[in-house]
PANU-20927 format. One record per residue (C-alpha): residue in one letter; residue number from 1; z, x negated, y. Coordinates in steps of 0.1 Angstrom, whole numbers, plus 5000, padded with zeros to 4 digits. Layout:
<pts>
<type: A&seq: NUM&c3: Z&c1: X&c2: Y> $
...
</pts>
This chain:
<pts>
<type: R&seq: 1&c3: 5001&c1: 4999&c2: 5001> $
<type: S&seq: 2&c3: 5009&c1: 4972&c2: 5025> $
<type: F&seq: 3&c3: 4974&c1: 4955&c2: 5017> $
<type: N&seq: 4&c3: 4956&c1: 4989&c2: 5024> $
<type: C&seq: 5&c3: 4976&c1: 4995&c2: 5054> $
<type: G&seq: 6&c3: 4965&c1: 4960&c2: 5070> $
<type: K&seq: 7&c3: 4996&c1: 4940&c2: 5068> $
<type: N&seq: 8&c3: 4994&c1: 4906&c2: 5079> $
<type: I&seq: 9&c3: 4978&c1: 4885&c2: 5050> $
<type: R&seq: 10&c3: 5000&c1: 4854&c2: 5054> $
<type: V&seq: 11&c3: 5032&c1: 4877&c2: 5056> $
<type: L&seq: 12&c3: 5023&c1: 4899&c2: 5025> $
<type: T&seq: 13&c3: 5012&c1: 4868&c2: 5004> $
<type: T&seq: 14&c3: 5046&c1: 4853&c2: 5011> $
<type: E&seq: 15&c3: 5063&c1: 4887&c2: 4999> $
<type: V&seq: 16&c3: 5043&c1: 4889&c2: 4970> $
<type: E&seq: 17&c3: 5052&c1: 4852&c2: 4960> $
<type: A&seq: 18&c3: 5089&c1: 4860&c2: 4967> $
<type: L&seq: 19&c3: 5086&c1: 4890&c2: 4944> $
<type: A&seq: 20&c3: 5070&c1: 4872&c2: 4919> $
<type: R&seq: 21&c3: 5095&c1: 4844&c2: 4917> $
<type: Q&seq: 22&c3: 5123&c1: 4869&c2: 4918> $
<type: H&seq: 23&c3: 5107&c1: 4890&c2: 4889> $
<type: R&seq: 24&c3: 5100&c1: 4858&c2: 4867> $
<type: N&seq: 25&c3: 5136&c1: 4853&c2: 4867> $
<type: N&seq: 26&c3: 5143&c1: 4883&c2: 4849> $
<type: F&seq: 27&c3: 5124&c1: 4871&c2: 4822> $
<type: G&seq: 28&c3: 5125&c1: 4839&c2: 4801> $
<type: N&seq: 29&c3: 5116&c1: 4825&c2: 4769> $
<type: D&seq: 30&c3: 5116&c1: 4840&c2: 4734> $
<type: A&seq: 31&c3: 5148&c1: 4825&c2: 4721> $
<type: S&seq: 32&c3: 5132&c1: 4823&c2: 4685> $
<type: S&seq: 33&c3: 5100&c1: 4805&c2: 4694> $
<type: D&seq: 34&c3: 5103&c1: 4793&c2: 4730> $
<type: T&seq: 35&c3: 5072&c1: 4814&c2: 4739> $
<type: P&seq: 36&c3: 5073&c1: 4829&c2: 4774> $
<type: V&seq: 37&c3: 5080&c1: 4867&c2: 4778> $
<type: Y&seq: 38&c3: 5053&c1: 4881&c2: 4800> $
<type: S&seq: 39&c3: 5059&c1: 4906&c2: 4826> $
<type: P&seq: 40&c3: 5033&c1: 4935&c2: 4829> $
<type: L&seq: 41&c3: 5042&c1: 4939&c2: 4867> $
<type: L&seq: 42&c3: 5034&c1: 4905&c2: 4873> $
<type: Q&seq: 43&c3: 5004&c1: 4903&c2: 4852> $
<type: F&seq: 44&c3: 4987&c1: 4935&c2: 4860> $
<type: Y&seq: 45&c3: 4998&c1: 4942&c2: 4896> $
<type: L&seq: 46&c3: 5010&c1: 4911&c2: 4914> $
<type: T&seq: 47&c3: 4986&c1: 4886&c2: 4901> $
<type: P&seq: 48&c3: 4954&c1: 4906&c2: 4910> $
<type: L&seq: 49&c3: 4967&c1: 4910&c2: 4945> $
<type: Y&seq: 50&c3: 4978&c1: 4876&c2: 4951> $
<type: N&seq: 51&c3: 4942&c1: 4865&c2: 4938> $
<type: V&seq: 52&c3: 4928&c1: 4887&c2: 4965> $
<type: L&seq: 53&c3: 4949&c1: 4875&c2: 4993> $
<type: R&seq: 54&c3: 4941&c1: 4839&c2: 4986> $
<type: V&seq: 55&c3: 4903&c1: 4847&c2: 4986> $
<type: L&seq: 56&c3: 4906&c1: 4866&c2: 5019> $
<type: K&seq: 57&c3: 4927&c1: 4837&c2: 5034> $
<type: G&seq: 58&c3: 4900&c1: 4812&c2: 5022> $
<type: E&seq: 59&c3: 4924&c1: 4794&c2: 4997> $
<type: N&seq: 60&c3: 4909&c1: 4776&c2: 4967> $
<type: N&seq: 61&c3: 4910&c1: 4804&c2: 4939> $
<type: D&seq: 62&c3: 4904&c1: 4784&c2: 4908> $
<type: Q&seq: 63&c3: 4941&c1: 4788&c2: 4898> $
<type: S&seq: 64&c3: 4946&c1: 4750&c2: 4898> $
<type: P&seq: 65&c3: 4971&c1: 4744&c2: 4926> $
<type: S&seq: 66&c3: 4968&c1: 4709&c2: 4942> $
<type: S&seq: 67&c3: 5003&c1: 4704&c2: 4953> $
<type: E&seq: 68&c3: 5037&c1: 4709&c2: 4940> $
<type: E&seq: 69&c3: 5047&c1: 4735&c2: 4967> $
<type: E&seq: 70&c3: 5016&c1: 4757&c2: 4957> $
<type: E&seq: 71&c3: 5024&c1: 4753&c2: 4921> $
<type: T&seq: 72&c3: 5058&c1: 4768&c2: 4923> $
<type: S&seq: 73&c3: 5049&c1: 4794&c2: 4949> $
<type: F&seq: 74&c3: 5034&c1: 4820&c2: 4923> $
<type: P&seq: 75&c3: 5046&c1: 4818&c2: 4886> $
<type: L&seq: 76&c3: 5013&c1: 4815&c2: 4869> $
<type: D&seq: 77&c3: 5028&c1: 4803&c2: 4839> $
<type: R&seq: 78&c3: 5043&c1: 4838&c2: 4832> $
<type: V&seq: 79&c3: 5008&c1: 4855&c2: 4831> $
<type: K&seq: 80&c3: 4983&c1: 4853&c2: 4802> $
<type: L&seq: 81&c3: 4953&c1: 4860&c2: 4824> $
<type: V&seq: 82&c3: 4950&c1: 4846&c2: 4858> $
<type: N&seq: 83&c3: 4914&c1: 4859&c2: 4865> $
<type: N&seq: 84&c3: 4908&c1: 4893&c2: 4882> $
<type: D&seq: 85&c3: 4876&c1: 4899&c2: 4863> $
<type: D&seq: 86&c3: 4894&c1: 4891&c2: 4831> $
<type: I&seq: 87&c3: 4924&c1: 4914&c2: 4838> $
<type: L&seq: 88&c3: 4903&c1: 4943&c2: 4849> $
<type: K&seq: 89&c3: 4883&c1: 4939&c2: 4816> $
<type: V&seq: 90&c3: 4917&c1: 4939&c2: 4797> $
<type: T&seq: 91&c3: 4928&c1: 4971&c2: 4815> $
<type: Q&seq: 92&c3: 4898&c1: 4988&c2: 4811> $
<type: K&seq: 93&c3: 4895&c1: 4983&c2: 4772> $
<type: T&seq: 94&c3: 4931&c1: 4991&c2: 4768> $
<type: D&seq: 95&c3: 4927&c1: 5024&c2: 4790> $
<type: Q&seq: 96&c3: 4956&c1: 5013&c2: 4814> $
<type: L&seq: 97&c3: 4940&c1: 5034&c2: 4840> $
<type: A&seq: 98&c3: 4970&c1: 5029&c2: 4868> $
<type: C&seq: 99&c3: 4964&c1: 4990&c2: 4865> $
<type: F&seq: 100&c3: 4926&c1: 4993&c2: 4864> $
<type: H&seq: 101&c3: 4926&c1: 5017&c2: 4894> $
<type: T&seq: 102&c3: 4947&c1: 4992&c2: 4915> $
<type: I&seq: 103&c3: 4926&c1: 4963&c2: 4908> $
<type: L&seq: 104&c3: 4895&c1: 4980&c2: 4911> $
<type: S&seq: 105&c3: 4907&c1: 4990&c2: 4947> $
<type: Y&seq: 106&c3: 4915&c1: 4955&c2: 4957> $
<type: E&seq: 107&c3: 4881&c1: 4942&c2: 4942> $
<type: T&seq: 108&c3: 4861&c1: 4969&c2: 4961> $
<type: A&seq: 109&c3: 4877&c1: 4962&c2: 4994> $
<type: S&seq: 110&c3: 4872&c1: 4924&c2: 4989> $
<type: A&seq: 111&c3: 4834&c1: 4927&c2: 4978> $
<type: F&seq: 112&c3: 4827&c1: 4947&c2: 5008> $
<type: M&seq: 113&c3: 4845&c1: 4925&c2: 5032> $
<type: F&seq: 114&c3: 4825&c1: 4895&c2: 5018> $
<type: R&seq: 115&c3: 4794&c1: 4917&c2: 5020> $
<type: D&seq: 116&c3: 4788&c1: 4912&c2: 4982> $
<type: M&seq: 117&c3: 4772&c1: 4946&c2: 4981> $
<type: D&seq: 118&c3: 4758&c1: 4945&c2: 4945> $
<type: N&seq: 119&c3: 4796&c1: 4939&c2: 4932> $
<type: A&seq: 120&c3: 4809&c1: 4964&c2: 4957> $
<type: Q&seq: 121&c3: 4785&c1: 4989&c2: 4941> $
<type: R&seq: 122&c3: 4794&c1: 4978&c2: 4906> $
<type: C&seq: 123&c3: 4830&c1: 4987&c2: 4916> $
<type: T&seq: 124&c3: 4822&c1: 5021&c2: 4929> $
<type: D&seq: 125&c3: 4801&c1: 5027&c2: 4898> $
<type: L&seq: 126&c3: 4831&c1: 5017&c2: 4876> $
<type: Y&seq: 127&c3: 4853&c1: 5041&c2: 4898> $
<type: H&seq: 128&c3: 4830&c1: 5071&c2: 4890> $
<type: E&seq: 129&c3: 4829&c1: 5064&c2: 4854> $
<type: K&seq: 130&c3: 4867&c1: 5061&c2: 4850> $
<type: F&seq: 131&c3: 4881&c1: 5083&c2: 4874> $
<type: V&seq: 132&c3: 4854&c1: 5108&c2: 4888> $
<type: T&seq: 133&c3: 4833&c1: 5120&c2: 4858> $
<type: K&seq: 134&c3: 4864&c1: 5123&c2: 4835> $
<type: D&seq: 135&c3: 4891&c1: 5150&c2: 4832> $
<type: L&seq: 136&c3: 4922&c1: 5130&c2: 4838> $
<type: R&seq: 137&c3: 4958&c1: 5141&c2: 4832> $
<type: L&seq: 138&c3: 4969&c1: 5121&c2: 4860> $
<type: M&seq: 139&c3: 4956&c1: 5120&c2: 4897> $
<type: Y&seq: 140&c3: 4952&c1: 5085&c2: 4915> $
<type: T&seq: 141&c3: 4953&c1: 5079&c2: 4951> $
<type: A&seq: 142&c3: 4916&c1: 5078&c2: 4959> $
<type: I&seq: 143&c3: 4918&c1: 5073&c2: 4997> $
<type: Y&seq: 144&c3: 4903&c1: 5039&c2: 4999> $
<type: N&seq: 145&c3: 4881&c1: 5041&c2: 4969> $
<type: V&seq: 146&c3: 4863&c1: 5070&c2: 4988> $
<type: F&seq: 147&c3: 4864&c1: 5051&c2: 5022> $
<type: Y&seq: 148&c3: 4848&c1: 5021&c2: 5008> $
<type: E&seq: 149&c3: 4824&c1: 5044&c2: 4987> $
<type: G&seq: 150&c3: 4811&c1: 5061&c2: 5017> $
<type: L&seq: 151&c3: 4804&c1: 5028&c2: 5035> $
<type: I&seq: 152&c3: 4788&c1: 5012&c2: 5004> $
<type: S&seq: 153&c3: 4768&c1: 5041&c2: 4995> $
<type: F&seq: 154&c3: 4754&c1: 5047&c2: 5032> $
<type: Y&seq: 155&c3: 4743&c1: 5011&c2: 5030> $
<type: F&seq: 156&c3: 4725&c1: 5015&c2: 4998> $
<type: T&seq: 157&c3: 4710&c1: 5046&c2: 5010> $
<type: R&seq: 158&c3: 4693&c1: 5029&c2: 5038> $
<type: L&seq: 159&c3: 4682&c1: 5000&c2: 5017> $
<type: T&seq: 160&c3: 4669&c1: 5019&c2: 4986> $
<type: G&seq: 161&c3: 4665&c1: 5056&c2: 4997> $
<type: E&seq: 162&c3: 4683&c1: 5065&c2: 4963> $
<type: E&seq: 163&c3: 4692&c1: 5100&c2: 4961> $
<type: I&seq: 164&c3: 4724&c1: 5092&c2: 4942> $
<type: C&seq: 165&c3: 4735&c1: 5067&c2: 4968> $
<type: R&seq: 166&c3: 4731&c1: 5095&c2: 4995> $
<type: I&seq: 167&c3: 4749&c1: 5122&c2: 4974> $
<type: R&seq: 168&c3: 4777&c1: 5099&c2: 4970> $
<type: A&seq: 169&c3: 4779&c1: 5090&c2: 5006> $
<type: E&seq: 170&c3: 4779&c1: 5123&c2: 5018> $
<type: N&seq: 171&c3: 4805&c1: 5136&c2: 4993> $
<type: A&seq: 172&c3: 4828&c1: 5106&c2: 5006> $
<type: Y&seq: 173&c3: 4820&c1: 5119&c2: 5041> $
<type: S&seq: 174&c3: 4830&c1: 5155&c2: 5032> $
<type: Q&seq: 175&c3: 4862&c1: 5144&c2: 5014> $
<type: M&seq: 176&c3: 4872&c1: 5121&c2: 5044> $
<type: R&seq: 177&c3: 4868&c1: 5151&c2: 5069> $
<type: E&seq: 178&c3: 4890&c1: 5172&c2: 5047> $
<type: W&seq: 179&c3: 4919&c1: 5145&c2: 5046> $
<type: S&seq: 180&c3: 4913&c1: 5137&c2: 5084> $
<type: A&seq: 181&c3: 4920&c1: 5174&c2: 5094> $
<type: R&seq: 182&c3: 4955&c1: 5170&c2: 5076> $
<type: S&seq: 183&c3: 4964&c1: 5135&c2: 5090> $
<type: E&seq: 184&c3: 4945&c1: 5123&c2: 5121> $
<type: W&seq: 185&c3: 4967&c1: 5091&c2: 5122> $
<type: N&seq: 186&c3: 4957&c1: 5080&c2: 5089> $
<type: F&seq: 187&c3: 4921&c1: 5091&c2: 5086> $
<type: E&seq: 188&c3: 4904&c1: 5095&c2: 5118> $
<type: N&seq: 189&c3: 4893&c1: 5060&c2: 5122> $
<type: K&seq: 190&c3: 4879&c1: 5060&c2: 5085> $
<type: L&seq: 191&c3: 4861&c1: 5093&c2: 5092> $
<type: L&seq: 192&c3: 4847&c1: 5082&c2: 5125> $
<type: L&seq: 193&c3: 4833&c1: 5049&c2: 5108> $
<type: I&seq: 194&c3: 4817&c1: 5069&c2: 5079> $
<type: E&seq: 195&c3: 4802&c1: 5093&c2: 5105> $
<type: A&seq: 196&c3: 4787&c1: 5065&c2: 5124> $
<type: E&seq: 197&c3: 4772&c1: 5051&c2: 5092> $
<type: L&seq: 198&c3: 4758&c1: 5087&c2: 5083> $
<type: Y&seq: 199&c3: 4742&c1: 5089&c2: 5119> $
<type: Y&seq: 200&c3: 4730&c1: 5055&c2: 5117> $
<type: T&seq: 201&c3: 4713&c1: 5065&c2: 5082> $
<type: R&seq: 202&c3: 4699&c1: 5095&c2: 5098> $
<type: N&seq: 203&c3: 4684&c1: 5076&c2: 5127> $
<type: N&seq: 204&c3: 4705&c1: 5091&c2: 5153> $
<type: Y&seq: 205&c3: 4716&c1: 5062&c2: 5171> $
<type: D&seq: 206&c3: 4731&c1: 5079&c2: 5201> $
<type: K&seq: 207&c3: 4757&c1: 5097&c2: 5180> $
<type: A&seq: 208&c3: 4760&c1: 5066&c2: 5156> $
<type: S&seq: 209&c3: 4770&c1: 5044&c2: 5188> $
<type: L&seq: 210&c3: 4797&c1: 5069&c2: 5199> $
<type: C&seq: 211&c3: 4812&c1: 5070&c2: 5165> $
<type: Y&seq: 212&c3: 4812&c1: 5033&c2: 5160> $
<type: E&seq: 213&c3: 4831&c1: 5028&c2: 5192> $
<type: A&seq: 214&c3: 4855&c1: 5057&c2: 5186> $
<type: S&seq: 215&c3: 4863&c1: 5044&c2: 5152> $
<type: I&seq: 216&c3: 4871&c1: 5011&c2: 5166> $
<type: K&seq: 217&c3: 4895&c1: 5026&c2: 5193> $
<type: S&seq: 218&c3: 4911&c1: 5049&c2: 5167> $
<type: A&seq: 219&c3: 4917&c1: 5019&c2: 5143> $
<type: R&seq: 220&c3: 4931&c1: 4999&c2: 5172> $
<type: D&seq: 221&c3: 4953&c1: 5027&c2: 5185> $
<type: H&seq: 222&c3: 4968&c1: 5032&c2: 5148> $
<type: K&seq: 223&c3: 4974&c1: 4998&c2: 5141> $
<type: F&seq: 224&c3: 4948&c1: 4993&c2: 5111> $
<type: I&seq: 225&c3: 4937&c1: 4959&c2: 5122> $
<type: H&seq: 226&c3: 4916&c1: 4952&c2: 5090> $
<type: E&seq: 227&c3: 4897&c1: 4985&c2: 5096> $
<type: E&seq: 228&c3: 4892&c1: 4977&c2: 5134> $
<type: A&seq: 229&c3: 4876&c1: 4944&c2: 5121> $
<type: I&seq: 230&c3: 4854&c1: 4962&c2: 5097> $
<type: A&seq: 231&c3: 4842&c1: 4987&c2: 5123> $
<type: N&seq: 232&c3: 4836&c1: 4961&c2: 5146> $
<type: E&seq: 233&c3: 4814&c1: 4941&c2: 5123> $
<type: L&seq: 234&c3: 4793&c1: 4973&c2: 5111> $
<type: A&seq: 235&c3: 4789&c1: 4980&c2: 5148> $
<type: G&seq: 236&c3: 4777&c1: 4947&c2: 5153> $
<type: N&seq: 237&c3: 4750&c1: 4951&c2: 5126> $
<type: F&seq: 238&c3: 4741&c1: 4983&c2: 5140> $
<type: F&seq: 239&c3: 4735&c1: 4970&c2: 5175> $
<type: Y&seq: 240&c3: 4718&c1: 4939&c2: 5161> $
<type: E&seq: 241&c3: 4693&c1: 4961&c2: 5141> $
<type: T&seq: 242&c3: 4687&c1: 4984&c2: 5168> $
<type: G&seq: 243&c3: 4678&c1: 4954&c2: 5193> $
<type: L&seq: 244&c3: 4711&c1: 4956&c2: 5216> $
<type: L&seq: 245&c3: 4719&c1: 4919&c2: 5209> $
<type: L&seq: 246&c3: 4744&c1: 4914&c2: 5238> $
<type: K&seq: 247&c3: 4764&c1: 4942&c2: 5225> $
<type: A&seq: 248&c3: 4761&c1: 4930&c2: 5190> $
<type: E&seq: 249&c3: 4774&c1: 4896&c2: 5199> $
<type: S&seq: 250&c3: 4806&c1: 4915&c2: 5215> $
<type: F&seq: 251&c3: 4814&c1: 4934&c2: 5186> $
<type: Y&seq: 252&c3: 4809&c1: 4904&c2: 5161> $
<type: A&seq: 253&c3: 4832&c1: 4885&c2: 5184> $
<type: H&seq: 254&c3: 4860&c1: 4911&c2: 5182> $
<type: S&seq: 255&c3: 4856&c1: 4913&c2: 5145> $
<type: I&seq: 256&c3: 4861&c1: 4877&c2: 5142> $
<type: K&seq: 257&c3: 4893&c1: 4879&c2: 5164> $
<type: C&seq: 258&c3: 4907&c1: 4909&c2: 5142> $
<type: Y&seq: 259&c3: 4898&c1: 4894&c2: 5109> $
<type: K&seq: 260&c3: 4918&c1: 4863&c2: 5120> $
<type: K&seq: 261&c3: 4946&c1: 4882&c2: 5134> $
<type: W&seq: 262&c3: 4948&c1: 4901&c2: 5100> $
<type: G&seq: 263&c3: 4948&c1: 4866&c2: 5084> $
<type: A&seq: 264&c3: 4914&c1: 4870&c2: 5066> $
<type: F&seq: 265&c3: 4900&c1: 4835&c2: 5078> $
<type: A&seq: 266&c3: 4875&c1: 4833&c2: 5049> $
<type: V&seq: 267&c3: 4859&c1: 4867&c2: 5060> $
<type: A&seq: 268&c3: 4861&c1: 4856&c2: 5096> $
<type: R&seq: 269&c3: 4841&c1: 4824&c2: 5089> $
<type: R&seq: 270&c3: 4817&c1: 4844&c2: 5071> $
<type: V&seq: 271&c3: 4810&c1: 4867&c2: 5103> $
<type: E&seq: 272&c3: 4811&c1: 4834&c2: 5125> $
<type: S&seq: 273&c3: 4782&c1: 4822&c2: 5102> $
<type: I&seq: 274&c3: 4763&c1: 4853&c2: 5109> $
<type: V&seq: 275&c3: 4767&c1: 4849&c2: 5146> $
<type: L&seq: 276&c3: 4756&c1: 4812&c2: 5145> $
<type: K&seq: 277&c3: 4726&c1: 4821&c2: 5125> $
<type: R&seq: 278&c3: 4715&c1: 4851&c2: 5146> $
<type: F&seq: 279&c3: 4724&c1: 4839&c2: 5181> $
<type: G&seq: 280&c3: 4726&c1: 4800&c2: 5177> $
<type: A&seq: 281&c3: 4753&c1: 4776&c2: 5184> $
<type: D&seq: 282&c3: 4759&c1: 4782&c2: 5219> $
<type: S&seq: 283&c3: 4768&c1: 4817&c2: 5212> $
<type: M&seq: 284&c3: 4799&c1: 4805&c2: 5195> $
<type: Q&seq: 285&c3: 4808&c1: 4789&c2: 5228> $
<type: L&seq: 286&c3: 4796&c1: 4817&c2: 5252> $
<type: C&seq: 287&c3: 4805&c1: 4848&c2: 5233> $
<type: P&seq: 288&c3: 4834&c1: 4866&c2: 5250> $
<type: F&seq: 289&c3: 4860&c1: 4864&c2: 5222> $
<type: D&seq: 290&c3: 4887&c1: 4878&c2: 5245> $
<type: Y&seq: 291&c3: 4863&c1: 4903&c2: 5261> $
<type: A&seq: 292&c3: 4881&c1: 4936&c2: 5273> $
<type: V&seq: 293&c3: 4878&c1: 4961&c2: 5246> $
<type: S&seq: 294&c3: 4882&c1: 4990&c2: 5270> $
<type: S&seq: 295&c3: 4850&c1: 4978&c2: 5288> $
<type: I&seq: 296&c3: 4830&c1: 4989&c2: 5257> $
<type: L&seq: 297&c3: 4851&c1: 5015&c2: 5241> $
<type: P&seq: 298&c3: 4852&c1: 5051&c2: 5255> $
<type: S&seq: 299&c3: 4882&c1: 5059&c2: 5277> $
<type: E&seq: 300&c3: 4909&c1: 5085&c2: 5269> $
<type: E&seq: 301&c3: 4895&c1: 5110&c2: 5293> $
<type: N&seq: 302&c3: 4860&c1: 5109&c2: 5277> $
<type: S&seq: 303&c3: 4868&c1: 5105&c2: 5241> $
<type: S&seq: 304&c3: 4873&c1: 5144&c2: 5236> $
<type: K&seq: 305&c3: 4843&c1: 5150&c2: 5252> $
<type: K&seq: 306&c3: 4824&c1: 5125&c2: 5229> $
<type: R&seq: 307&c3: 4839&c1: 5142&c2: 5198> $
<type: Q&seq: 308&c3: 4826&c1: 5176&c2: 5211> $
<type: S&seq: 309&c3: 4792&c1: 5160&c2: 5216> $
<type: R&seq: 310&c3: 4792&c1: 5149&c2: 5180> $
<type: N&seq: 311&c3: 4799&c1: 5184&c2: 5169> $
</pts>
């Protein structure tokens, strides 16, 4: 939950490490064989989260710590599997759906933020296979699966024109509208971003522009720094593709700033490489990283009018 709410990655990593070490102390070795006693919580919940946090921070994720401090920070000797792909396969094979759902949520978010879109789509396919097309006895929190699925599916709708992508995207949009009506604080920025992608896909660029900007403001007001970063990057993509290059640079700049503030330095470097490739080395010096967000985002006075205009 802390990860999905945008808690600072450095702080969250420290907390995960502390919990893992504490949990390790509750276990030990089998007295008869001196074999480590493995913890399901450590194996199936904390290890996958720890792996994703390290990747987002840009740390080496080969599970071979280079210093004694790193080696003792997380008790990898207390888990049988250290790679998220391996853990995901085991939970899928053994039908541990709660674990599978949790890991899949982390992997979907990570793949999307690194723009590994084929892998992101694979994750949404797995989500549908296990949690949408089956009659399950238990309900799983689908908020973030639906959020990322909407963004991923609109991307592939524009790229391929496939009907299944359009249907999934619009279903995600409908679901997010329903949730947003119940809790504006938690869902407004997510709805606005999916709505922006919908209008972009339908070539309604005026409404798309309003929605991107409104989503950024909502994420900022509601303290979802990671989703503010994502919205700025997608807005940058949109304005770049529609030829508004200066505006695109500004949104990319704020995306980088937000990713760094969240602690996702590897993702920030990826966006910096986009800026470098598209605008040249000088843009990294000239781009206004501390620009006034209020100069781009709609004012409080006009935001309600703009929402009305979308309807």
